[in-house]
Each structure stands twice: as C-alpha cells, then as structure tokens.
Predicted model as a PDB file, atoms N, CA, C, CB and O in Angstrom, pLDDT in the B-factor column:
MODEL        1                                                                  
ATOM      1  N   UNK A   1       6.748  18.809  20.380  1.00 56.00           N  
ATOM      2  CA  UNK A   1       6.410  19.904  19.491  1.00 56.00           C  
ATOM      3  C   UNK A   1       7.638  20.730  19.141  1.00 56.00           C  
ATOM      4  CB  UNK A   1       5.350  20.785  20.122  1.00 56.00           C  
ATOM      5  O   UNK A   1       7.642  21.425  18.125  1.00 56.00           O  
ATOM      6  N   UNK A   2       8.673  20.667  19.955  1.00 57.00           N  
ATOM      7  CA  UNK A   2       9.856  21.452  19.703  1.00 57.00           C  
ATOM      8  C   UNK A   2      10.750  20.859  18.628  1.00 57.00           C  
ATOM      9  CB  UNK A   2      10.625  21.609  20.959  1.00 57.00           C  
ATOM     10  O   UNK A   2      11.631  21.545  18.111  1.00 57.00           O  
ATOM     11  N   UNK A   3      10.539  19.598  18.285  1.00 65.00           N  
ATOM     12  CA  UNK A   3      11.358  18.951  17.275  1.00 65.00           C  
ATOM     13  C   UNK A   3      10.795  19.256  15.893  1.00 65.00           C  
ATOM     14  CB  UNK A   3      11.427  17.428  17.516  1.00 65.00           C  
ATOM     15  O   UNK A   3       9.687  18.838  15.559  1.00 65.00           O  
ATOM     16  N   UNK A   4      11.563  19.985  15.096  1.00 65.00           N  
ATOM     17  CA  UNK A   4      11.088  20.426  13.786  1.00 65.00           C  
ATOM     18  C   UNK A   4      11.897  19.771  12.667  1.00 65.00           C  
ATOM     19  CB  UNK A   4      11.169  21.957  13.673  1.00 65.00           C  
ATOM     20  O   UNK A   4      12.157  20.399  11.641  1.00 65.00           O  
ATOM     21  N   UNK A   5      12.301  18.500  12.860  1.00 75.00           N  
ATOM     22  CA  UNK A   5      13.078  17.816  11.830  1.00 75.00           C  
ATOM     23  C   UNK A   5      12.191  17.502  10.630  1.00 75.00           C  
ATOM     24  CB  UNK A   5      13.709  16.522  12.388  1.00 75.00           C  
ATOM     25  O   UNK A   5      11.007  17.198  10.775  1.00 75.00           O  
ATOM     26  N   UNK A   6      12.780  17.581   9.461  1.00 83.00           N  
ATOM     27  CA  UNK A   6      12.066  17.267   8.221  1.00 83.00           C  
ATOM     28  C   UNK A   6      12.617  16.002   7.575  1.00 83.00           C  
ATOM     29  CB  UNK A   6      12.159  18.439   7.239  1.00 83.00           C  
ATOM     30  O   UNK A   6      12.466  15.807   6.369  1.00 83.00           O  
ATOM     31  N   UNK A   7      13.250  15.148   8.362  1.00 86.00           N  
ATOM     32  CA  UNK A   7      13.777  13.906   7.819  1.00 86.00           C  
ATOM     33  C   UNK A   7      12.628  12.979   7.458  1.00 86.00           C  
ATOM     34  CB  UNK A   7      14.729  13.228   8.821  1.00 86.00           C  
ATOM     35  O   UNK A   7      11.652  12.880   8.202  1.00 86.00           O  
ATOM     36  N   UNK A   8      12.736  12.302   6.329  1.00 88.00           N  
ATOM     37  CA  UNK A   8      11.662  11.377   5.937  1.00 88.00           C  
ATOM     38  C   UNK A   8      11.629  10.163   6.860  1.00 88.00           C  
ATOM     39  CB  UNK A   8      11.846  10.923   4.472  1.00 88.00           C  
ATOM     40  O   UNK A   8      12.644   9.776   7.439  1.00 88.00           O  
ATOM     41  N   UNK A   9      10.463   9.580   6.982  1.00 91.00           N  
ATOM     42  CA  UNK A   9      10.302   8.400   7.812  1.00 91.00           C  
ATOM     43  C   UNK A   9      11.025   7.211   7.198  1.00 91.00           C  
ATOM     44  CB  UNK A   9       8.822   8.080   8.008  1.00 91.00           C  
ATOM     45  O   UNK A   9      11.646   6.425   7.912  1.00 91.00           O  
ATOM     46  N   UNK A  10      10.948   7.074   5.871  1.00 92.00           N  
ATOM     47  CA  UNK A  10      11.628   6.007   5.139  1.00 92.00           C  
ATOM     48  C   UNK A  10      12.496   6.618   4.059  1.00 92.00           C  
ATOM     49  CB  UNK A  10      10.613   5.013   4.527  1.00 92.00           C  
ATOM     50  O   UNK A  10      12.152   7.650   3.483  1.00 92.00           O  
ATOM     51  N   UNK A  11      13.632   5.971   3.784  1.00 94.00           N  
ATOM     52  CA  UNK A  11      14.425   6.469   2.665  1.00 94.00           C  
ATOM     53  C   UNK A  11      13.820   5.975   1.350  1.00 94.00           C  
ATOM     54  CB  UNK A  11      15.906   6.016   2.792  1.00 94.00           C  
ATOM     55  O   UNK A  11      12.909   5.147   1.348  1.00 94.00           O  
ATOM     56  N   UNK A  12      14.336   6.492   0.238  1.00 95.00           N  
ATOM     57  CA  UNK A  12      13.747   6.191  -1.066  1.00 95.00           C  
ATOM     58  C   UNK A  12      13.821   4.715  -1.418  1.00 95.00           C  
ATOM     59  CB  UNK A  12      14.433   6.995  -2.135  1.00 95.00           C  
ATOM     60  O   UNK A  12      12.869   4.159  -1.965  1.00 95.00           O  
ATOM     61  N   UNK A  13      14.930   4.083  -1.113  1.00 96.00           N  
ATOM     62  CA  UNK A  13      15.101   2.671  -1.441  1.00 96.00           C  
ATOM     63  C   UNK A  13      14.075   1.821  -0.703  1.00 96.00           C  
ATOM     64  CB  UNK A  13      16.521   2.206  -1.098  1.00 96.00           C  
ATOM     65  O   UNK A  13      13.451   0.944  -1.299  1.00 96.00           O  
ATOM     66  N   UNK A  14      13.899   2.073   0.582  1.00 96.00           N  
ATOM     67  CA  UNK A  14      12.948   1.302   1.370  1.00 96.00           C  
ATOM     68  C   UNK A  14      11.524   1.510   0.880  1.00 96.00           C  
ATOM     69  CB  UNK A  14      13.053   1.677   2.838  1.00 96.00           C  
ATOM     70  O   UNK A  14      10.762   0.550   0.764  1.00 96.00           O  
ATOM     71  N   UNK A  15      11.163   2.740   0.593  1.00 96.00           N  
ATOM     72  CA  UNK A  15       9.819   3.025   0.100  1.00 96.00           C  
ATOM     73  C   UNK A  15       9.567   2.338  -1.243  1.00 96.00           C  
ATOM     74  CB  UNK A  15       9.611   4.538  -0.034  1.00 96.00           C  
ATOM     75  O   UNK A  15       8.470   1.836  -1.487  1.00 96.00           O  
ATOM     76  N   UNK A  16      10.571   2.315  -2.107  1.00 97.00           N  
ATOM     77  CA  UNK A  16      10.421   1.681  -3.417  1.00 97.00           C  
ATOM     78  C   UNK A  16      10.272   0.167  -3.278  1.00 97.00           C  
ATOM     79  CB  UNK A  16      11.623   2.013  -4.313  1.00 97.00           C  
ATOM     80  O   UNK A  16       9.446  -0.440  -3.961  1.00 97.00           O  
ATOM     81  N   UNK A  17      11.057  -0.438  -2.409  1.00 97.00           N  
ATOM     82  CA  UNK A  17      10.967  -1.878  -2.185  1.00 97.00           C  
ATOM     83  C   UNK A  17       9.606  -2.243  -1.603  1.00 97.00           C  
ATOM     84  CB  UNK A  17      12.093  -2.353  -1.249  1.00 97.00           C  
ATOM     85  O   UNK A  17       9.005  -3.232  -2.023  1.00 97.00           O  
ATOM     86  N   UNK A  18       9.114  -1.471  -0.654  1.00 97.00           N  
ATOM     87  CA  UNK A  18       7.793  -1.749  -0.083  1.00 97.00           C  
ATOM     88  C   UNK A  18       6.687  -1.544  -1.114  1.00 97.00           C  
ATOM     89  CB  UNK A  18       7.542  -0.855   1.136  1.00 97.00           C  
ATOM     90  O   UNK A  18       5.710  -2.292  -1.131  1.00 97.00           O  
ATOM     91  N   UNK A  19       6.835  -0.537  -1.972  1.00 98.00           N  
ATOM     92  CA  UNK A  19       5.852  -0.323  -3.038  1.00 98.00           C  
ATOM     93  C   UNK A  19       5.807  -1.522  -3.986  1.00 98.00           C  
ATOM     94  CB  UNK A  19       6.182   0.961  -3.823  1.00 98.00           C  
ATOM     95  O   UNK A  19       4.727  -1.981  -4.360  1.00 98.00           O  
ATOM     96  N   UNK A  20       6.966  -2.023  -4.370  1.00 98.00           N  
ATOM     97  CA  UNK A  20       6.999  -3.195  -5.240  1.00 98.00           C  
ATOM     98  C   UNK A  20       6.393  -4.412  -4.539  1.00 98.00           C  
ATOM     99  CB  UNK A  20       8.442  -3.496  -5.676  1.00 98.00           C  
ATOM    100  O   UNK A  20       5.728  -5.228  -5.178  1.00 98.00           O  
ATOM    101  N   UNK A  21       6.617  -4.535  -3.239  1.00 98.00           N  
ATOM    102  CA  UNK A  21       6.015  -5.625  -2.488  1.00 98.00           C  
ATOM    103  C   UNK A  21       4.505  -5.534  -2.454  1.00 98.00           C  
ATOM    104  CB  UNK A  21       6.551  -5.645  -1.087  1.00 98.00           C  
ATOM    105  O   UNK A  21       3.815  -6.544  -2.599  1.00 98.00           O  
ATOM    106  N   UNK A  22       3.988  -4.339  -2.265  1.00 98.00           N  
ATOM    107  CA  UNK A  22       2.535  -4.144  -2.245  1.00 98.00           C  
ATOM    108  C   UNK A  22       1.936  -4.436  -3.618  1.00 98.00           C  
ATOM    109  CB  UNK A  22       2.186  -2.706  -1.807  1.00 98.00           C  
ATOM    110  O   UNK A  22       0.869  -5.043  -3.712  1.00 98.00           O  
ATOM    111  N   UNK A  23       2.608  -4.012  -4.672  1.00 98.00           N  
ATOM    112  CA  UNK A  23       2.108  -4.298  -6.022  1.00 98.00           C  
ATOM    113  C   UNK A  23       2.107  -5.794  -6.314  1.00 98.00           C  
ATOM    114  CB  UNK A  23       2.954  -3.567  -7.066  1.00 98.00           C  
ATOM    115  O   UNK A  23       1.165  -6.306  -6.918  1.00 98.00           O  
ATOM    116  N   UNK A  24       3.149  -6.493  -5.894  1.00 98.00           N  
ATOM    117  CA  UNK A  24       3.200  -7.945  -6.092  1.00 98.00           C  
ATOM    118  C   UNK A  24       2.100  -8.629  -5.289  1.00 98.00           C  
ATOM    119  CB  UNK A  24       4.582  -8.503  -5.689  1.00 98.00           C  
ATOM    120  O   UNK A  24       1.470  -9.570  -5.772  1.00 98.00           O  
ATOM    121  N   UNK A  25       1.869  -8.162  -4.073  1.00 98.00           N  
ATOM    122  CA  UNK A  25       0.821  -8.750  -3.234  1.00 98.00           C  
ATOM    123  C   UNK A  25      -0.558  -8.527  -3.831  1.00 98.00           C  
ATOM    124  CB  UNK A  25       0.876  -8.165  -1.826  1.00 98.00           C  
ATOM    125  O   UNK A  25      -1.386  -9.438  -3.844  1.00 98.00           O  
ATOM    126  N   UNK A  26      -0.809  -7.324  -4.324  1.00 98.00           N  
ATOM    127  CA  UNK A  26      -2.105  -7.037  -4.928  1.00 98.00           C  
ATOM    128  C   UNK A  26      -2.323  -7.888  -6.178  1.00 98.00           C  
ATOM    129  CB  UNK A  26      -2.215  -5.546  -5.275  1.00 98.00           C  
ATOM    130  O   UNK A  26      -3.421  -8.400  -6.398  1.00 98.00           O  
ATOM    131  N   UNK A  27      -1.296  -8.038  -6.982  1.00 98.00           N  
ATOM    132  CA  UNK A  27      -1.416  -8.859  -8.181  1.00 98.00           C  
ATOM    133  C   UNK A  27      -1.658 -10.321  -7.853  1.00 98.00           C  
ATOM    134  CB  UNK A  27      -0.176  -8.726  -9.027  1.00 98.00           C  
ATOM    135  O   UNK A  27      -2.526 -10.958  -8.449  1.00 98.00           O  
ATOM    136  N   UNK A  28      -0.900 -10.852  -6.914  1.00 98.00           N  
ATOM    137  CA  UNK A  28      -1.063 -12.262  -6.547  1.00 98.00           C  
ATOM    138  C   UNK A  28      -2.426 -12.504  -5.908  1.00 98.00           C  
ATOM    139  CB  UNK A  28       0.054 -12.702  -5.586  1.00 98.00           C  
ATOM    140  O   UNK A  28      -3.081 -13.505  -6.199  1.00 98.00           O  
ATOM    141  N   UNK A  29      -2.851 -11.600  -5.047  1.00 97.00           N  
ATOM    142  CA  UNK A  29      -4.158 -11.762  -4.412  1.00 97.00           C  
ATOM    143  C   UNK A  29      -5.292 -11.673  -5.416  1.00 97.00           C  
ATOM    144  CB  UNK A  29      -4.350 -10.718  -3.335  1.00 97.00           C  
ATOM    145  O   UNK A  29      -6.238 -12.457  -5.357  1.00 97.00           O  
ATOM    146  N   UNK A  30      -5.205 -10.728  -6.331  1.00 98.00           N  
ATOM    147  CA  UNK A  30      -6.259 -10.574  -7.342  1.00 98.00           C  
ATOM    148  C   UNK A  30      -6.319 -11.787  -8.259  1.00 98.00           C  
ATOM    149  CB  UNK A  30      -6.027  -9.303  -8.170  1.00 98.00           C  
ATOM    150  O   UNK A  30      -7.404 -12.280  -8.569  1.00 98.00           O  
ATOM    151  N   UNK A  31      -5.161 -12.268  -8.693  1.00 98.00           N  
ATOM    152  CA  UNK A  31      -5.155 -13.440  -9.566  1.00 98.00           C  
ATOM    153  C   UNK A  31      -5.662 -14.684  -8.851  1.00 98.00           C  
ATOM    154  CB  UNK A  31      -3.756 -13.689 -10.099  1.00 98.00           C  
ATOM    155  O   UNK A  31      -6.301 -15.539  -9.464  1.00 98.00           O  
ATOM    156  N   UNK A  32      -5.383 -14.786  -7.571  1.00 98.00           N  
ATOM    157  CA  UNK A  32      -5.868 -15.931  -6.801  1.00 98.00           C  
ATOM    158  C   UNK A  32      -7.388 -15.904  -6.695  1.00 98.00           C  
ATOM    159  CB  UNK A  32      -5.239 -15.943  -5.398  1.00 98.00           C  
ATOM    160  O   UNK A  32      -8.046 -16.925  -6.892  1.00 98.00           O  
ATOM    161  N   UNK A  33      -7.938 -14.751  -6.389  1.00 98.00           N  
ATOM    162  CA  UNK A  33      -9.395 -14.630  -6.261  1.00 98.00           C  
ATOM    163  C   UNK A  33     -10.066 -14.801  -7.621  1.00 98.00           C  
ATOM    164  CB  UNK A  33      -9.777 -13.263  -5.646  1.00 98.00           C  
ATOM    165  O   UNK A  33     -11.099 -15.463  -7.727  1.00 98.00           O  
ATOM    166  N   UNK A  34      -9.487 -14.214  -8.648  1.00 98.00           N  
ATOM    167  CA  UNK A  34     -10.058 -14.378  -9.988  1.00 98.00           C  
ATOM    168  C   UNK A  34      -9.953 -15.817 -10.485  1.00 98.00           C  
ATOM    169  CB  UNK A  34      -9.362 -13.445 -10.968  1.00 98.00           C  
ATOM    170  O   UNK A  34     -10.700 -16.230 -11.372  1.00 98.00           O  
ATOM    171  N   UNK A  35      -9.029 -16.573  -9.915  1.00 97.00           N  
ATOM    172  CA  UNK A  35      -8.886 -17.973 -10.271  1.00 97.00           C  
ATOM    173  C   UNK A  35      -9.885 -18.883  -9.582  1.00 97.00           C  
ATOM    174  CB  UNK A  35      -7.513 -18.426  -9.955  1.00 97.00           C  
ATOM    175  O   UNK A  35      -9.877 -20.094  -9.802  1.00 97.00           O  
ATOM    176  N   UNK A  36     -10.741 -18.316  -8.755  1.00 96.00           N  
ATOM    177  CA  UNK A  36     -11.802 -19.100  -8.150  1.00 96.00           C  
ATOM    178  C   UNK A  36     -11.614 -19.428  -6.685  1.00 96.00           C  
ATOM    179  CB  UNK A  36     -11.952 -20.340  -8.888  1.00 96.00           C  
ATOM    180  O   UNK A  36     -12.458 -20.105  -6.098  1.00 96.00           O  
ATOM    181  N   UNK A  37     -10.542 -18.974  -6.083  1.00 96.00           N  
ATOM    182  CA  UNK A  37     -10.322 -19.240  -4.661  1.00 96.00           C  
ATOM    183  C   UNK A  37     -11.086 -18.213  -3.814  1.00 96.00           C  
ATOM    184  CB  UNK A  37      -8.802 -19.204  -4.325  1.00 96.00           C  
ATOM    185  O   UNK A  37     -11.397 -17.122  -4.292  1.00 96.00           O  
ATOM    186  N   UNK A  38     -11.385 -18.560  -2.561  1.00 97.00           N  
ATOM    187  CA  UNK A  38     -12.073 -17.587  -1.696  1.00 97.00           C  
ATOM    188  C   UNK A  38     -11.163 -16.404  -1.361  1.00 97.00           C  
ATOM    189  CB  UNK A  38     -12.548 -18.268  -0.395  1.00 97.00           C  
ATOM    190  O   UNK A  38      -9.949 -16.452  -1.558  1.00 97.00           O  
ATOM    191  N   UNK A  39     -11.781 -15.353  -0.856  1.00 97.00           N  
ATOM    192  CA  UNK A  39     -11.048 -14.121  -0.540  1.00 97.00           C  
ATOM    193  C   UNK A  39      -9.940 -14.374   0.471  1.00 97.00           C  
ATOM    194  CB  UNK A  39     -12.003 -13.055  -0.004  1.00 97.00           C  
ATOM    195  O   UNK A  39      -8.857 -13.798   0.362  1.00 97.00           O  
ATOM    196  N   UNK A  40     -10.200 -15.233   1.455  1.00 97.00           N  
ATOM    197  CA  UNK A  40      -9.178 -15.527   2.454  1.00 97.00           C  
ATOM    198  C   UNK A  40      -7.938 -16.143   1.805  1.00 97.00           C  
ATOM    199  CB  UNK A  40      -9.737 -16.469   3.526  1.00 97.00           C  
ATOM    200  O   UNK A  40      -6.815 -15.853   2.218  1.00 97.00           O  
ATOM    201  N   UNK A  41      -8.133 -16.978   0.806  1.00 97.00           N  
ATOM    202  CA  UNK A  41      -7.000 -17.548   0.083  1.00 97.00           C  
ATOM    203  C   UNK A  41      -6.225 -16.490  -0.678  1.00 97.00           C  
ATOM    204  CB  UNK A  41      -7.475 -18.619  -0.871  1.00 97.00           C  
ATOM    205  O   UNK A  41      -4.999 -16.554  -0.772  1.00 97.00           O  
ATOM    206  N   UNK A  42      -6.937 -15.522  -1.219  1.00 97.00           N  
ATOM    207  CA  UNK A  42      -6.271 -14.421  -1.911  1.00 97.00           C  
ATOM    208  C   UNK A  42      -5.441 -13.568  -0.977  1.00 97.00           C  
ATOM    209  CB  UNK A  42      -7.285 -13.560  -2.607  1.00 97.00           C  
ATOM    210  O   UNK A  42      -4.351 -13.119  -1.331  1.00 97.00           O  
ATOM    211  N   UNK A  43      -5.965 -13.346   0.226  1.00 98.00           N  
ATOM    212  CA  UNK A  43      -5.221 -12.561   1.225  1.00 98.00           C  
ATOM    213  C   UNK A  43      -3.957 -13.312   1.635  1.00 98.00           C  
ATOM    214  CB  UNK A  43      -6.106 -12.265   2.474  1.00 98.00           C  
ATOM    215  O   UNK A  43      -2.888 -12.713   1.754  1.00 98.00           O  
ATOM    216  N   UNK A  44      -4.077 -14.618   1.852  1.00 98.00           N  
ATOM    217  CA  UNK A  44      -2.903 -15.406   2.222  1.00 98.00           C  
ATOM    218  C   UNK A  44      -1.873 -15.450   1.096  1.00 98.00           C  
ATOM    219  CB  UNK A  44      -3.319 -16.821   2.599  1.00 98.00           C  
ATOM    220  O   UNK A  44      -0.672 -15.357   1.351  1.00 98.00           O  
ATOM    221  N   UNK A  45      -2.330 -15.592  -0.133  1.00 98.00           N  
ATOM    222  CA  UNK A  45      -1.409 -15.578  -1.271  1.00 98.00           C  
ATOM    223  C   UNK A  45      -0.732 -14.218  -1.399  1.00 98.00           C  
ATOM    224  CB  UNK A  45      -2.152 -15.925  -2.573  1.00 98.00           C  
ATOM    225  O   UNK A  45       0.460 -14.136  -1.696  1.00 98.00           O  
ATOM    226  N   UNK A  46      -1.493 -13.157  -1.175  1.00 98.00           N  
ATOM    227  CA  UNK A  46      -0.916 -11.816  -1.228  1.00 98.00           C  
ATOM    228  C   UNK A  46       0.125 -11.591  -0.144  1.00 98.00           C  
ATOM    229  CB  UNK A  46      -2.004 -10.780  -1.106  1.00 98.00           C  
ATOM    230  O   UNK A  46       1.150 -10.954  -0.385  1.00 98.00           O  
ATOM    231  N   UNK A  47      -0.134 -12.110   1.040  1.00 98.00           N  
ATOM    232  CA  UNK A  47       0.842 -11.976   2.120  1.00 98.00           C  
ATOM    233  C   UNK A  47       2.135 -12.706   1.817  1.00 98.00           C  
ATOM    234  CB  UNK A  47       0.263 -12.491   3.413  1.00 98.00           C  
ATOM    235  O   UNK A  47       3.223 -12.193   2.077  1.00 98.00           O  
ATOM    236  N   UNK A  48       2.014 -13.893   1.272  1.00 97.00           N  
ATOM    237  CA  UNK A  48       3.216 -14.628   0.885  1.00 97.00           C  
ATOM    238  C   UNK A  48       3.970 -13.948  -0.239  1.00 97.00           C  
ATOM    239  CB  UNK A  48       2.856 -16.031   0.474  1.00 97.00           C  
ATOM    240  O   UNK A  48       5.200 -13.905  -0.235  1.00 97.00           O  
ATOM    241  N   UNK A  49       3.235 -13.417  -1.196  1.00 98.00           N  
ATOM    242  CA  UNK A  49       3.874 -12.717  -2.311  1.00 98.00           C  
ATOM    243  C   UNK A  49       4.565 -11.443  -1.831  1.00 98.00           C  
ATOM    244  CB  UNK A  49       2.839 -12.381  -3.398  1.00 98.00           C  
ATOM    245  O   UNK A  49       5.646 -11.107  -2.314  1.00 98.00           O  
ATOM    246  N   UNK A  50       3.952 -10.732  -0.885  1.00 98.00           N  
ATOM    247  CA  UNK A  50       4.565  -9.521  -0.331  1.00 98.00           C  
ATOM    248  C   UNK A  50       5.893  -9.859   0.338  1.00 98.00           C  
ATOM    249  CB  UNK A  50       3.615  -8.841   0.679  1.00 98.00           C  
ATOM    250  O   UNK A  50       6.903  -9.193   0.109  1.00 98.00           O  
ATOM    251  N   UNK A  51       5.878 -10.895   1.161  1.00 98.00           N  
ATOM    252  CA  UNK A  51       7.094 -11.289   1.872  1.00 98.00           C  
ATOM    253  C   UNK A  51       8.199 -11.681   0.893  1.00 98.00           C  
ATOM    254  CB  UNK A  51       6.801 -12.453   2.830  1.00 98.00           C  
ATOM    255  O   UNK A  51       9.340 -11.237   1.025  1.00 98.00           O  
ATOM    256  N   UNK A  52       7.858 -12.506  -0.078  1.00 98.00           N  
ATOM    257  CA  UNK A  52       8.852 -12.954  -1.050  1.00 98.00           C  
ATOM    258  C   UNK A  52       9.366 -11.795  -1.902  1.00 98.00           C  
ATOM    259  CB  UNK A  52       8.260 -14.038  -1.947  1.00 98.00           C  
ATOM    260  O   UNK A  52      10.561 -11.713  -2.185  1.00 98.00           O  
ATOM    261  N   UNK A  53       8.476 -10.912  -2.306  1.00 98.00           N  
ATOM    262  CA  UNK A  53       8.886  -9.794  -3.158  1.00 98.00           C  
ATOM    263  C   UNK A  53       9.789  -8.824  -2.410  1.00 98.00           C  
ATOM    264  CB  UNK A  53       7.663  -9.056  -3.690  1.00 98.00           C  
ATOM    265  O   UNK A  53      10.786  -8.359  -2.963  1.00 98.00           O  
ATOM    266  N   UNK A  54       9.453  -8.511  -1.160  1.00 98.00           N  
ATOM    267  CA  UNK A  54      10.295  -7.595  -0.391  1.00 98.00           C  
ATOM    268  C   UNK A  54      11.677  -8.202  -0.183  1.00 98.00           C  
ATOM    269  CB  UNK A  54       9.643  -7.264   0.968  1.00 98.00           C  
ATOM    270  O   UNK A  54      12.681  -7.503  -0.313  1.00 98.00           O  
ATOM    271  N   UNK A  55      11.744  -9.479   0.135  1.00 98.00           N  
ATOM    272  CA  UNK A  55      13.035 -10.141   0.307  1.00 98.00           C  
ATOM    273  C   UNK A  55      13.828 -10.131  -1.005  1.00 98.00           C  
ATOM    274  CB  UNK A  55      12.835 -11.590   0.800  1.00 98.00           C  
ATOM    275  O   UNK A  55      15.021  -9.829  -1.021  1.00 98.00           O  
ATOM    276  N   UNK A  56      13.147 -10.465  -2.097  1.00 98.00           N  
ATOM    277  CA  UNK A  56      13.801 -10.502  -3.406  1.00 98.00           C  
ATOM    278  C   UNK A  56      14.339  -9.128  -3.803  1.00 98.00           C  
ATOM    279  CB  UNK A  56      12.826 -11.007  -4.470  1.00 98.00           C  
ATOM    280  O   UNK A  56      15.506  -9.002  -4.172  1.00 98.00           O  
ATOM    281  N   UNK A  57      13.497  -8.106  -3.729  1.00 98.00           N  
ATOM    282  CA  UNK A  57      13.932  -6.777  -4.156  1.00 98.00           C  
ATOM    283  C   UNK A  57      14.953  -6.183  -3.199  1.00 98.00           C  
ATOM    284  CB  UNK A  57      12.739  -5.847  -4.276  1.00 98.00           C  
ATOM    285  O   UNK A  57      15.795  -5.388  -3.617  1.00 98.00           O  
ATOM    286  N   UNK A  58      14.896  -6.548  -1.935  1.00 97.00           N  
ATOM    287  CA  UNK A  58      15.913  -6.088  -0.982  1.00 97.00           C  
ATOM    288  C   UNK A  58      17.287  -6.630  -1.382  1.00 97.00           C  
ATOM    289  CB  UNK A  58      15.554  -6.532   0.465  1.00 97.00           C  
ATOM    290  O   UNK A  58      18.302  -5.950  -1.232  1.00 97.00           O  
ATOM    291  N   UNK A  59      17.305  -7.865  -1.892  1.00 97.00           N  
ATOM    292  CA  UNK A  59      18.582  -8.475  -2.284  1.00 97.00           C  
ATOM    293  C   UNK A  59      19.129  -7.914  -3.591  1.00 97.00           C  
ATOM    294  CB  UNK A  59      18.420  -9.973  -2.412  1.00 97.00           C  
ATOM    295  O   UNK A  59      20.345  -7.808  -3.749  1.00 97.00           O  
ATOM    296  N   UNK A  60      18.247  -7.549  -4.544  1.00 97.00           N  
ATOM    297  CA  UNK A  60      18.765  -7.152  -5.860  1.00 97.00           C  
ATOM    298  C   UNK A  60      18.903  -5.642  -6.042  1.00 97.00           C  
ATOM    299  CB  UNK A  60      17.867  -7.692  -6.933  1.00 97.00           C  
ATOM    300  O   UNK A  60      19.649  -5.207  -6.920  1.00 97.00           O  
ATOM    301  N   UNK A  61      18.212  -4.832  -5.245  1.00 94.00           N  
ATOM    302  CA  UNK A  61      18.294  -3.375  -5.413  1.00 94.00           C  
ATOM    303  C   UNK A  61      19.334  -2.831  -4.431  1.00 94.00           C  
ATOM    304  CB  UNK A  61      16.891  -2.692  -5.181  1.00 94.00           C  
ATOM    305  O   UNK A  61      19.209  -2.993  -3.217  1.00 94.00           O  
ATOM    306  N   UNK A  62      20.333  -2.203  -4.969  1.00 88.00           N  
ATOM    307  CA  UNK A  62      21.414  -1.633  -4.131  1.00 88.00           C  
ATOM    308  C   UNK A  62      21.389  -0.142  -4.175  1.00 88.00           C  
ATOM    309  CB  UNK A  62      22.784  -2.132  -4.578  1.00 88.00           C  
ATOM    310  O   UNK A  62      22.216   0.509  -3.537  1.00 88.00           O  
TER     311      UNK A  62                                                      
ENDMDL                                                                          
END                                                                             
C-alpha cells in the first residue's frame, strides 16, 4: 500500500501491438466461424492469427 507509483503496466508500443493482435485474432476467428467451421476451429484459428500478428507487428513497429 505504500507504493504509490503511477507507471503504466505496459508501454504504448506493447499495448498497440497486443491490440493489433487481438483485432487480427477476432477477425480470423469470426471469418473461420462464418465460413462454416465449428467454434473450436475459430478459436484455434484466432489463436494462431494472434501469435502471428504479434510476432509480425513486433518486428515491423519500432
């Protein structure tokens, strides 16, 4: 309780990269389910898209 630091948990770059990863995952999962696959397939596609997007944006955003 004595620690009154106001430092953010994540810096702006990290938060932005994770946001883009979540958006890519939601898009891939939604398109997978709308394409006729079961929900579990959409979740797996979203997880793969999240991983790939975070890696990709981590490499290109400086």
